[in-house]
N, C-alpha and C positions, 0 to 999 in steps of 0.2 A: 503494500499499498505506501508505503513511506517512498521507493522512486516512483510513483506513480505520479503523488504527488510534486514532487521534484518535477517533473518532468509536467505537468501543468500547471506551475508556478513561473516556468524558462517560457513555456508561449506565453502565459498571459503576460509577461516583463514584455518579449517581442512586441505583442500585441499592444501595449501601453505605449509603448518605444515609437510605433509605426503613428501612434494617433500622435504623438506629441512630435512627429516628424513633419507632422502632416501643417499643425494648428502654431508650432513654437519651431522651429528648423534653430533658430539660435540657443536653443536650451546644450542642443548635444557641442557645444564649446567645450574645449577641452578644460579651460578653469571655470565655468561653471559647476562641470560636472563632478571633478575635482572638489571643489567646497562643497558643493552637497553630500559628497561621500563623507568628508572631511568631519560635517558636521552630524552625520551619523552614526560615527564610532560610537560614542557612549551608549547608543541603541545601542548598536551591536552589542557591547557588553556587557548590558543589561541583558538581551533576549538569551546572551551565554547561561549566566546565570538564572536565570529564567527557567530555562527547558532541563537542568540537573534537578531543580526543586520540583517540579511538574512529571517528570518522569519516575520518581517516586512517590508519586499521589499523592504530593502536597501543594501550596500556592503559597505565595509570598507578594502580599500586595503592599509590602512597607519601603520596597528601592528605591524610588521614588524621594522619599524623606530619609533614605539612610545615604543618596546623592548630593541631597542640600545639604545636608548636614558635615556631610563629609568636604563637598566644595570649599565650606565659608573653613574648617579646620586648612583646607591646603593656603588658603588664600591668606587666613591671619598671620600662620606659620612664615609663609612666605615675606610676607609685607611686615614680620617681625627679623626681618634679615636675614632666616635660610633658602638657601635654593629652592629653585623650581622642585627638582629630582626628589630632594630629600624631603622637601613637604610632598610633594607625591605621593612617595614610600608611605610616609607618617601616615596619612590621608588614607589608605589602601589599607592599613593594617587596624585602622581606627573600626572603618567598614567591615573588614573582618570580622570583629569584635560586636561590632552588631551581629552581623549574619550569629555567628557564635551562638549568643544569647537567645535569638528567635528558632536555634535549629535545638539549643539544650530545654528549651521550653517544651519544645515540639516533642521531642526525641526520647527526651529521659521523662518530664511529668505527664507527656503524653496529651496536652494542651490541642484542641484543635489548631493548624496553621493558620486559618481564616482567622481564627480572632485572635490569633497572639501577634501573627505580622498587622492586622487590623489594629492593634492596640499602640505597635511600635509605628505605623504611619501617622498617628493624631500623634502621640507624644512627639514625634520626633516633628511634623510640624510646627505647634503649638511653641517648641524651644526653641526654634527659629524664626518664630513670626515675637515672641517676647523678644528674645536676646539680638534679633538684626530690624526688626521694628522696617522689613521691607527696605533697608541701608545695601546695598553694594560695600565690597570690600576692597577696595582699588589694589593692585600687586604691584610688584616692583617693575622699573621700567624693562629690565632682561628679562621676564618671565613670560611676557605671551608667545607662545611657538619654538621655547625654550631657546629662545634666544636665535633664532632661524628665521630665513626669509619666510613670511606668510605661506608661500608654494612650497619651497623645502621644508616647513613643517606638517601642512598639509599631508603632504607624497609618506611625511615620515611616520605620519597620525594613521593613515590608511593601510597605509604597505603592512605595518607593526599590527595591526587589526586582524589584516589577512592569515599573517604568518599565525598570530594564536589560532584565530579562526580555525585555519588548516591542523594546525598541529589538534588542538581540542577535537579535532573531528574524529584524528584519526586514531587519539588514543580511548575515545569513547568506545568507537567500533572495535579495536581490535583487543585492548589493554584489558586485559579478563578482569582486572581490582574493578576497572570503569565500568563492567556488566553488571556489577551488583546496583547500579541505580536501577536498569531495565527488571531485573529480578526482582526489589524490594516493590516496584510500582506494578510488575503484573500480579505478583504473590506474595504478600511478606509473609506470611507461613511456611511456607513452600519454600521459599528463601531462606529462612532458620533451619530450617532440616535439612535443611543441603548446606549449611555452613557458613550464611550469611549473615552479619548482624544489623537486622533493618533499624536498630538505635542508632550505629554506627555509621550505617548511611546515610539515615535522614538528617543526624547532626553534619557530617561531611558537604553533605549538599546546601544545607544553608549557609554555611560558613562558606564555601566557594562560592555560592551567592552577594555573600556580600564582599567577601574580595573582589569579586566582577563589578560590583555597583563600583567600590573603590576607584576602579580604572577606569570607570565610568566616567565619574567626577573628574581625577584627572585628566582625562581626552577632554573633558569639556571644559575648565579649568581655566587649559591653556589656551584655549582659544579665544578671550577677551582679555582687555587689559585689567577689567576687574570681575569678579566672582559676583553672581546673581543668587542669591538664595533661592530666589525659588525656581530653579535650574532644573531642577529631579521632577517637578509637580506633573504630571502625567505619563511620566515615563513605564510604570508598572501597566497600564494598561496597553502601552505601546508595546512591552514588553509580551504580554500573554498572547496580547491579536497577533504579532508576529509567529510568536510557537505554534498555536492553533492556526495558526493561517498555511504554517511549514509541515504542518503533518504530526506533530507534537499532538500523542492522546492527554483530554485533561482528565482520563479516570486513570495517569498512566501507564509505562511501562514501553511505548510506542514512540518513534519522532527520531530526529537528530539534530547536530547542529546545524549542519549542510542547511535541511531545508527549513530552521528557521530563519538561517540567514538570509533565504530565496524571500522566504516571506516579508522579512522585515526591510527587504529589496523593492518587493511590489508595495507594497503600503507607504513607502519612503517616495514612492514617484506619484502620489498619488496627489498627494498637496499640489507639487508644484501643475501633475495636469489638471486637478479642475479651478485651479487657475487660471490656465491657458482656455479653460472652456469653460470660465467665466462661469463656473460656478460657485458657493460662497464658500471659504473654504473653511470653516464650521464645519460642513458637514464633514469634515476628515475624522475628529472623532466618534459621530454619530456610527461613520461606516466601522470603526474598531469594534464598537459596540455591537454591529449588529455583526459580526467575523465570528466574534466570541460566542454569541448567544446562539448561534449558527452550526458551531463547530458545536458545544456543547448539545443543541438536539439530537445533531448527527451522532454523535460517537452513545446515546441514549436511544436513538435508535436500532444503532450497529448491536448495541450491547443486549437490546430486545432477540435481535435475531438472530443473535449466536447459539450454535448448537452447546447445552449443558455441558459441563465436563463429566467426564467420568473418572475423574481423580478422587 
């Protein structure tokens, strides 16, 4: 099913591309495409982390707040004189700690992931509102694009993200330990009987998701001379929508990073397509919500039609 979904997404991308070629030929100039790709790098990292969580049959809707908090932490560290690379590493560790807290509450205390991450989302958002009050955090003059030119910095971000995506996809498909995400999501009890710890696997998924959110925050921060504390708003919706469009089952155990990345690519060209077709860009979020709902309905229908297991 995953391969069919990936082929469908490639066809859909080509169709949207042909439409944009007709209505907006300038869209395919190298610099606009590079700028669009660089702007979606934070979302790509958010999607990669979200895929791991969903594979284990969990959900994390707190990554928007985690990205916002991490971005502000990175901004303040850099403003205090810490070089951007070190500030980014420190911020990513902070994000990983948030993910570990979520994972601990879900895996060890058996609390529902939707409740835990909703609490983290609200607490994080309120903390940002009270501490920043909407104020941006100015960065050092050499922080943007890691002191590189804009074009070079964008290329570094995009190529680094593609490299990590390829490595992650390879490991998830071929590393035996990584297959535990699929095993736990498919049937946690069967996974336990085969020697896989659902608790450890779930905790690892949430922790890695936190680290991915930290990378997303760092990649967002370096693209601007100041940090917007609201930079993570809506990221959880984008990540979940891209994952389910890419073939990641909301019921766990099915999907992969490559398909989710293709899902993000398709969603990323929706907004420019809507703009050039003179459709209100606010429809983008509505489309994402409809995609998630359609995926849930499809999974529910498939589960009802699936023959019962003899195990």
